[in-house]
TIVO-53515 format. One record per residue (C-alpha): x, y, z; residue in one letter. Coordinates in steps of 0.25 Angstrom, whole numbers. Example, Ala and Ser with C-alpha at 12.3 -4.5 7.8 and 13.67 -1.06 7.14 Angstrom:
[[49; -18; 31]; "a"] [[55; -4; 29]; "s"] 
END
This chain:
[[58; 127; 48]; "m"] [[54; 141; 52]; "k"] [[40; 137; 56]; "g"] [[27; 137; 56]; "y"] [[20; 150; 45]; "y"] [[13; 159; 56]; "k"] [[13; 145; 67]; "n"] [[19; 150; 76]; "p"] [[16; 138; 86]; "e"] [[17; 126; 75]; "a"] [[31; 133; 74]; "t"] [[34; 132; 88]; "a"] [[29; 116; 89]; "n"] [[36; 112; 77]; "a"] [[50; 119; 79]; "l"] [[56; 115; 93]; "k"] [[71; 118; 96]; "k"] [[74; 117; 82]; "g"] [[68; 106; 78]; "w"] [[55; 104; 70]; "l"] [[44; 94; 76]; "y"] [[37; 90; 65]; "t"] [[28; 82; 72]; "g"] [[32; 67; 64]; "d"] [[36; 56; 72]; "l"] [[47; 45; 69]; "g"] [[56; 39; 73]; "y"] [[72; 33; 68]; "l"] [[75; 17; 68]; "d"] [[87; 10; 71]; "q"] [[92; 13; 56]; "d"] [[89; 28; 57]; "g"] [[77; 28; 45]; "y"] [[67; 38; 52]; "l"] [[52; 34; 50]; "y"] [[40; 44; 53]; "f"] [[28; 38; 61]; "v"] [[19; 51; 62]; "d"] [[17; 63; 66]; "r"] [[14; 67; 79]; "v"] [[-1; 73; 76]; "k"] [[-5; 60; 70]; "d"] [[-2; 52; 81]; "m"] [[-12; 48; 88]; "v"] [[-8; 45; 105]; "r"] [[-17; 33; 111]; "r"] [[-18; 32; 124]; "c"] [[-3; 35; 124]; "d"] [[0; 27; 112]; "e"] [[6; 34; 100]; "n"] [[-2; 29; 87]; "i"] [[4; 33; 73]; "s"] [[-7; 39; 64]; "s"] [[-1; 34; 51]; "g"] [[2; 20; 57]; "e"] [[-14; 19; 58]; "v"] [[-15; 25; 44]; "e"] [[-6; 14; 39]; "r"] [[-14; 4; 44]; "v"] [[-27; 9; 39]; "i"] [[-20; 12; 26]; "n"] [[-18; -1; 23]; "s"] [[-33; -7; 26]; "h"] [[-37; -10; 13]; "p"] [[-50; -3; 12]; "q"] [[-44; 11; 18]; "v"] [[-39; 21; 8]; "a"] [[-31; 30; 19]; "e"] [[-32; 34; 32]; "s"] [[-29; 45; 43]; "a"] [[-30; 45; 57]; "v"] [[-30; 54; 68]; "i"] [[-29; 54; 83]; "a"] [[-43; 59; 92]; "v"] [[-44; 62; 104]; "p"] [[-48; 52; 114]; "d"] [[-52; 55; 130]; "h"] [[-47; 40; 132]; "i"] [[-34; 37; 124]; "r"] [[-31; 50; 121]; "g"] [[-32; 48; 106]; "e"] [[-37; 39; 98]; "e"] [[-34; 35; 83]; "v"] [[-45; 40; 72]; "k"] [[-43; 36; 57]; "a"] [[-50; 43; 46]; "y"] [[-52; 31; 34]; "i"] [[-54; 34; 18]; "v"] [[-57; 19; 12]; "l"] [[-54; 17; -1]; "k"] [[-64; 14; -10]; "s"] [[-75; 5; -11]; "p"] [[-73; 4; 3]; "a"] [[-82; 10; 14]; "t"] [[-84; 14; 29]; "p"] [[-94; 0; 26]; "e"] [[-85; -10; 18]; "t"] [[-73; -5; 28]; "a"] [[-79; -3; 42]; "p"] [[-71; 4; 53]; "p"] [[-71; -8; 61]; "e"] [[-62; -16; 49]; "s"] [[-54; -5; 48]; "i"] [[-50; -6; 63]; "w"] [[-48; -21; 63]; "e"] [[-38; -18; 49]; "f"] [[-32; -9; 59]; "c"] [[-31; -20; 72]; "k"] [[-24; -29; 64]; "l"] [[-13; -18; 63]; "h"] [[-13; -8; 71]; "l"] [[-10; -10; 88]; "s"] [[-24; -10; 94]; "p"] [[-20; 4; 101]; "y"] [[-17; 8; 85]; "k"] [[-29; 7; 80]; "l"] [[-39; 20; 76]; "p"] [[-54; 19; 85]; "r"] [[-60; 29; 76]; "y"] [[-61; 27; 60]; "i"] [[-68; 35; 52]; "e"] [[-70; 34; 35]; "y"] [[-68; 44; 27]; "r"] [[-68; 47; 13]; "d"] [[-56; 54; 12]; "e"] [[-44; 61; 21]; "l"] [[-42; 74; 22]; "p"] [[-29; 79; 16]; "k"] [[-19; 89; 12]; "t"] [[-15; 93; -3]; "p"] [[-4; 84; -1]; "s"] [[-14; 71; 3]; "s"] [[-8; 72; 17]; "k"] [[-21; 68; 26]; "v"] [[-26; 79; 34]; "q"] [[-28; 74; 49]; "k"] [[-30; 87; 55]; "n"] [[-41; 88; 47]; "i"] [[-47; 76; 51]; "l"] [[-41; 78; 67]; "r"] [[-51; 91; 66]; "d"] [[-61; 82; 60]; "e"] [[-61; 71; 71]; "s"] [[-63; 82; 82]; "k"] [[-75; 90; 75]; "q"] [[-81; 73; 75]; "g"] [[-93; 71; 69]; "g"] [[-90; 61; 58]; "t"] [[-94; 45; 60]; "k"] [[-80; 37; 66]; "v"] [[-80; 24; 68]; "f"] [[-74; 21; 83]; "d"] [[-69; 6; 86]; "r"] [[-72; 8; 99]; "l"] [[-87; 10; 98]; "s"] [[-90; 5; 85]; "g"] [[-97; 19; 78]; "c"] 
END
């Protein structure tokens, strides 16, 4: 790769000393297998702990009433960032038949306490690219604008 088209700032961030920095996080095990963990921009940094959005999404998606989810970091003045989950329910489930508290309790069984989503927002669908990848950048932008009713597990609203 020579660089991003008409975007020298993105090129400078991605190409350093001959290496392409993709923003992917992973690790090698003792047998030399490479494992993908998450994208740097999709990690949540809560109270100095790194939380993989993919790990939280896998747990939420395993809930029997959830069709899909997307997890992002949202700013928090005390913890740095908090975990926010956008959830699309399977039909015929509704927020009344699968309330946010039940999703949170399910997550509590499968995640460490610091990884639990503080905010849960139901959606009819998630914004996607033509190749069906969730556009988390749109969710991040919408989250900054506020105005949507969100369950907050600390306040119960």
